C-alpha positions in Angstrom: 9.7 25.0 12.5 6.4 26.9 12.7 5.9 26.5 9.0 6.2 22.7 9.3 3.6 22.6 12.0 1.2 24.8 9.9 1.8 22.6 6.8 1.2 19.4 8.9 -2.0 20.9 10.3 -3.2 21.8 6.8 -2.4 18.3 5.6 -4.4 16.7 8.4 -7.3 19.1 7.9 -7.3 18.3 4.2 -7.4 14.5 4.9 -10.2 15.0 7.4 -12.2 17.1 4.9 -11.8 14.5 2.2 -13.0 11.8 4.6 -16.0 13.8 5.6 -16.9 14.6 1.9 -16.4 11.0 0.7 -18.1 9.2 3.5 -21.7 9.3 2.2 -20.5 7.9 -1.2 -18.5 4.9 0.1 -21.4 2.6 0.4 -22.7 3.4 -3.1 -19.3 3.0 -4.7 -18.7 -0.3 -2.9 -22.2 -1.6 -4.0 -21.5 -0.6 -7.6 -18.1 -2.4 -7.5 -19.8 -5.5 -6.1 -22.4 -5.4 -8.8 -19.8 -5.1 -11.6 -17.8 -8.0 -10.1 -21.0 -10.1 -9.9 -21.8 -9.4 -13.5 -18.3 -10.2 -14.6 -18.2 -13.5 -12.7 -21.6 -14.5 -14.2 -20.4 -13.8 -17.7 -17.1 -15.5 -17.3 -18.5 -18.7 -15.6 -21.4 -18.9 -18.0 -19.0 -18.7 -20.9 -16.8 -21.3 -19.3 -19.7 -23.7 -18.8 -21.0 -23.3 -22.4 -24.1 -21.2 -21.6 -24.6 -18.5 -24.3 -24.1 -14.9 -23.2 -27.6 -13.5 -22.6 -26.4 -9.9 -23.1 -25.2 -10.5 -26.7 -28.7 -10.3 -28.2 -29.4 -7.1 -26.4 -26.1 -5.4 -27.2 -26.2 -6.2 -30.9 -27.6 -2.8 -31.6 -24.5 -1.2 -30.0 -22.2 -2.8 -32.6 -22.1 0.1 -35.0 -21.1 2.4 -32.2 -18.5 0.1 -30.9 -17.0 -0.5 -34.3 -15.7 3.0 -34.5 -14.1 2.7 -31.1 -12.7 -0.8 -31.8 -10.2 0.5 -34.4 -8.9 3.1 -32.0 -8.7 0.6 -29.2 -6.6 -2.0 -31.1 -4.2 0.6 -32.3 -3.7 1.9 -28.7 -3.0 -1.7 -27.6 -0.2 -1.8 -30.2 -1.9 -4.0 -32.8 -1.7 -2.8 -36.4 -4.7 -4.8 -37.5 -7.7 -6.2 -35.8 -6.8 -9.2 -33.4 -10.0 -10.9 -34.4 -9.8 -13.0 -37.6 -13.5 -12.6 -38.5 -13.7 -8.9 -37.6 -11.9 -6.5 -39.9 -12.0 -2.8 -39.3 -8.9 -1.6 -41.1 
């Protein structure tokens, strides 16, 4: 019985310590999540409305780096070959 009370107290103390530690970062994490959601919505709706993606020009230089990771990605997703007809990596 005494062990259960001690374990319950340790559990409550642990939750309290986590809350105190994480409290200063909650606002920053929420702001970063909102900014990601806003960017995603902008890209999706601009694509849907026929507006070209403004980031494609600036991310063109990342293509060689992403090409190496693309092959690993499509194999992890269970696709033997690239799912894009015009983009062969295998």
